[in-house]
C-alpha positions in Angstrom: -27.4 -10.4 -1.1 -28.2 -13.7 -2.8 -26.1 -16.5 -1.3 -26.1 -20.1 -0.3 -26.4 -18.8 3.2 -29.9 -17.5 2.3 -31.1 -20.5 0.2 -33.6 -23.0 1.6 -32.9 -25.7 -0.9 -29.6 -27.3 -1.8 -27.5 -26.2 -4.8 -25.6 -29.3 -5.9 -23.0 -28.0 -8.3 -22.3 -30.6 -11.0 -18.6 -30.5 -11.6 -16.0 -33.2 -12.2 -13.1 -33.5 -9.8 -9.6 -32.1 -10.6 -6.1 -32.5 -9.4 -3.8 -29.5 -8.9 -2.6 -29.0 -12.4 -1.3 -25.7 -13.7 -0.9 -24.1 -17.1 2.4 -23.3 -18.6 1.8 -19.6 -18.0 1.8 -20.0 -14.3 4.8 -19.9 -11.9 5.4 -22.5 -9.2 2.7 -23.3 -6.6 2.8 -21.4 -3.3 4.3 -23.7 -0.8 3.0 -22.0 2.3 0.9 -24.0 4.7 -1.6 -22.6 7.2 -0.8 -23.5 10.8 -2.9 -23.4 13.9 -6.2 -21.5 13.9 -7.8 -20.2 17.0 -11.1 -21.9 17.5 -14.0 -19.4 17.5 -17.6 -20.0 18.3 -19.0 -23.2 16.9 -22.3 -22.1 15.4 -24.6 -24.9 14.5 -28.0 -25.1 13.2 -29.8 -25.5 9.9 -29.4 -23.5 6.8 -30.7 -20.0 7.0 -34.3 -19.6 5.8 -35.6 -16.9 3.6 -33.9 -15.5 0.5 -33.9 -17.1 -2.8 -34.7 -20.8 -3.1 -32.5 -23.0 -5.2 -32.9 -26.5 -6.6 -30.0 -28.9 -6.7 -27.7 -29.4 -9.7 -27.6 -28.0 -13.1 -31.0 -27.9 -14.7 -31.2 -28.4 -18.4 -33.6 -26.6 -20.6 -34.9 -23.1 -20.8 -33.6 -20.3 -23.0 -30.7 -18.2 -21.9 -31.5 -14.7 -20.8 -30.9 -12.8 -24.0 -29.6 -9.4 -24.8 -26.8 -7.7 -26.8 -23.2 -7.5 -25.7 -22.6 -5.0 -22.9 -21.4 -1.7 -24.0 -19.8 1.3 -22.3 -18.8 1.3 -18.6 -15.4 0.4 -17.3 -12.8 -1.3 -19.3 -11.6 -4.8 -18.4 -7.9 -4.1 -18.2 -5.7 -6.5 -16.3 -5.4 -5.2 -12.7 -2.9 -7.6 -11.2 0.2 -6.0 -9.6 2.2 -9.2 -8.9 2.1 -12.8 -9.9 0.1 -14.7 -7.2 2.0 -17.9 -8.1 5.3 -16.4 -7.0 4.1 -14.9 -3.7 4.8 -17.0 -0.6 2.6 -16.4 2.4 2.9 -18.3 5.6 -0.4 -18.3 7.5 -0.6 -18.7 11.3 -3.1 -18.0 14.0 -6.4 -17.0 12.5 -10.0 -17.5 13.7 -11.7 -20.8 13.1 -15.4 -20.5 12.2 -17.4 -23.7 12.2 -21.0 -23.7 11.3 -23.6 -25.2 9.1 -24.7 -21.8 7.9 -23.1 -18.5 8.9 -21.4 -15.4 7.5 -19.5 -12.3 8.7 -16.6 -10.0 8.0 -12.9 -9.5 8.8 -11.1 -6.4 7.5 -12.7 -5.4 4.2 -13.6 -9.0 3.4 -16.9 -10.9 3.9 -16.7 -14.6 4.7 -19.3 -17.3 4.3 -19.5 -20.9 5.3 -22.5 -23.2 4.5 -23.4 -26.8 4.2 -26.5 -28.9 3.9 -25.5 -31.6 6.4 -22.9 -31.3 9.2 -20.9 -28.2 9.9 -17.6 -27.4 8.1 -15.0 -24.9 9.1 -13.4 -21.7 7.6 -10.3 -20.2 9.2 -9.9 -16.5 8.6 -6.6 -14.7 8.8 -7.2 -11.0 9.6 -3.8 -9.7 8.5 -3.3 -11.7 5.3 -5.4 -9.9 2.7 -8.3 -12.3 2.5 -6.3 -15.5 2.9 -8.3 -18.4 4.4 -8.4 -22.1 4.8 -11.3 -24.5 5.1 -11.9 -28.1 6.1 -14.9 -30.5 5.9 -15.8 -34.0 7.1 -18.7 -35.5 5.2 -20.5 -32.2 5.3 -22.5 -32.9 2.2 -22.7 -29.9 -0.2 -20.2 -27.6 1.5 -19.1 -24.1 0.5 -16.6 -21.7 2.1 -15.5 -18.4 0.6 -14.2 -14.9 1.1 -14.8 -11.8 -1.0 -17.0 -8.8 -1.5 -20.7 -8.0 -1.2 -22.6 -5.3 -3.1 -26.0 -3.8 -3.0 -27.6 -5.3 -6.1 -28.0 -1.9 -7.7 -25.1 -1.6 -10.1 -23.9 -3.6 -13.2 -20.3 -4.8 -13.4 -19.5 -1.8 -15.7 -20.9 0.7 -13.2 -18.9 -0.9 -10.4 -15.5 -0.8 -12.1 -13.1 -3.5 -13.0 -13.5 -6.7 -10.9 -10.6 -9.1 -10.5 -9.2 -11.7 -8.2 -5.8 -13.3 -7.3 -5.6 -16.8 -5.7 -3.2 -19.4 -4.8 -4.2 -22.7 -3.1 -3.2 -26.2 -2.1 -5.7 -28.9 -1.2 -5.6 -32.4 0.3 -8.0 -35.2 1.1 -11.2 -35.9 -0.8 -14.2 -33.8 -1.8 -16.9 -36.3 -2.8 -18.1 -36.8 -6.3 -18.2 -33.1 -7.2 -16.0 -30.1 -6.4 -14.8 -26.8 -7.7 -12.3 -24.1 -6.7 -12.6 -20.6 -8.1 -14.9 -17.6 -8.2 -18.6 -17.8 -7.1 -21.2 -15.0 -7.0 -24.7 -13.7 -7.7 -26.3 -11.1 -9.9 -29.8 -9.6 -9.6 -32.3 -8.5 -12.3 -32.0 -11.0 -13.8 -31.0 -13.4 -11.1 -27.8 -15.3 -12.1 -25.6 -17.5 -10.0 -22.2 -17.7 -11.6 -19.0 -19.6 -11.4 -15.5 -19.2 -12.7 -13.9 -22.6 -12.2 -10.1 -22.8 -12.0 -9.4 -26.1 -10.2 -11.0 -29.0 -8.4 -10.0 -32.2 -6.6 -9.2 -35.1 -8.9 -9.4 -34.7 -12.6 -8.1 -32.1 -15.1 -9.8 -30.3 -16.7 -13.1 -30.1 -14.7 -16.0 -32.0 -16.3 -18.8 -29.9 -17.8 -21.9 -29.3 -15.7 -24.7 -31.9 -16.1 -27.4 -30.6 -18.3 -26.9 -27.0 -19.4 -26.0 -25.7 -22.8 -22.5 -24.9 -24.0 -22.0 -21.3 -25.3 -18.1 -21.0 -25.3 -15.2 -21.4 -25.5 -13.7 -18.0 -24.5 -10.2 -16.8 -23.9 -9.3 -15.0 -20.7 -6.0 -14.6 -18.8 -4.1 -16.7 -21.3 -6.4 -19.7 -20.9 -9.4 -21.2 -22.6 -12.7 -21.6 -20.7 -15.9 -23.4 -21.7 -19.0 -21.4 -21.0 -22.2 -23.1 -20.0 -25.6 -21.8 -18.9 -28.7 -23.4 -17.5 -32.1 -22.2 -16.3 -32.0 -23.3 -12.7 -35.2 -22.6 -10.8 -37.9 -20.1 -9.7 -40.5 -18.0 -11.4 -39.2 -15.8 -12.9 -36.3 -18.1 -13.5 -32.8 -17.8 -12.0 -29.9 -18.8 -14.2 -26.6 -20.4 -13.7 -23.6 -19.4 -15.8 -20.2 -21.1 -15.7 -16.7 -20.5 -17.1 -14.8 -23.7 -16.7 -11.0 -23.6 -17.4 -10.0 -26.3 -19.8 -6.6 -26.7 -18.1 -6.9 -26.4 -14.4 -4.5 -24.3 -12.3 -3.9 -23.8 -8.6 -2.9 -20.1 -8.7 -3.2 -17.0 -10.8 -5.0 -13.8 -11.7 -8.7 -13.9 -12.6 -10.0 -11.1 -14.7 -13.6 -11.4 -13.5 -14.9 -8.4 -15.6 -13.4 -10.0 -18.7 -15.5 -13.1 -18.1 -18.6 -10.9 -17.7 -17.8 -9.1 -20.9 -17.3 -12.4 -22.8 -20.6 -13.7 -21.4 -22.4 -10.6 -22.6 -20.8 -11.1 -26.1 -22.5 -14.5 -26.2 -25.8 -12.7 -25.9 -26.3 -13.3 -22.2 -28.1 -10.5 -20.4 -26.3 -9.9 -17.1 -27.7 -8.5 -13.9 -26.5 -6.2 -11.1 -23.7 -7.5 -8.9 -24.7 -8.9 -5.5 -21.6 -10.8 -4.4 -18.2 -12.1 -5.7 -16.1 -14.5 -3.7 -13.1 -16.9 -3.9 -14.5 -20.2 -2.9 -14.2 -23.9 -2.5 -17.3 -26.1 -2.9 -17.4 -29.8 -2.3 -20.0 -32.6 -2.2 -18.7 -34.8 0.5 -15.5 -36.5 1.6 -13.0 -35.4 4.2 -10.5 -32.8 3.1 -9.0 -29.3 3.4 -7.8 -26.4 1.4 -5.4 -23.5 2.1 -5.8 -20.2 0.1 -2.5 -18.4 0.9 -3.8 -15.7 -1.6 -7.5 -15.0 -1.9 -8.3 -11.4 -2.8 -11.2 -9.9 -4.8 -10.8 -6.3 -5.7 -12.7 -3.6 -7.7 -10.9 -0.7 -9.4 
């Protein structure tokens, strides 16, 4: 697994800040609010050592990993069974996990919380299909997410059709940079990727600093700008971004469709290591509630 939990240097994601917008194809925002949260073990300490090192921010320069569009494998049909924007979940109880760097599982989901300064918290709700909440208080670069991990041996076509449903509300501040959406890693080549749906103050999210624009693409009824950047390491790791032009706070994300579109832009993609619904912030004091946060493969 490649993750921020295993990185020894900070990844400072360069995104603008977004308010909860919403596209015309979305239903109303979920109004449920998480309540309570049973405090678990407060796990402090530095970021985990080992794993793949990462430099901060978007690095400009370098050629994109090249290769033809992916062929064969699973189709990228829409796999949603209900509209996440019309589902109302009331979250209660849960287990609060506060740490500077930790991960674990509940049910079929893997959670991760990480920061490069002080600890932030993730609250997991065992019986809510991956729903979670997070809060931070000047935690620096802070990430919290829930999703699936894989063994780095299969491409997205070999895995099946990856998709996600999400619905969130957020309050407070998130520093100068933030994003809400899908985060993950691929191996061979090593690619850190983002599908950005929302952020804290501005709409749409600003493009990453540096990097090269390859898009736009159309997925799930919306336009996304695609960027790539050679990030770090030898051989290099890459960052790939799909940034939604009109932010939204809920909806279905056809993850495999993004991969297919990236491949059609002559990006050579790697084997899937992890895919999560996440929030990442660069400071401030705030919180977010994901009343729906599911990643599935069919």
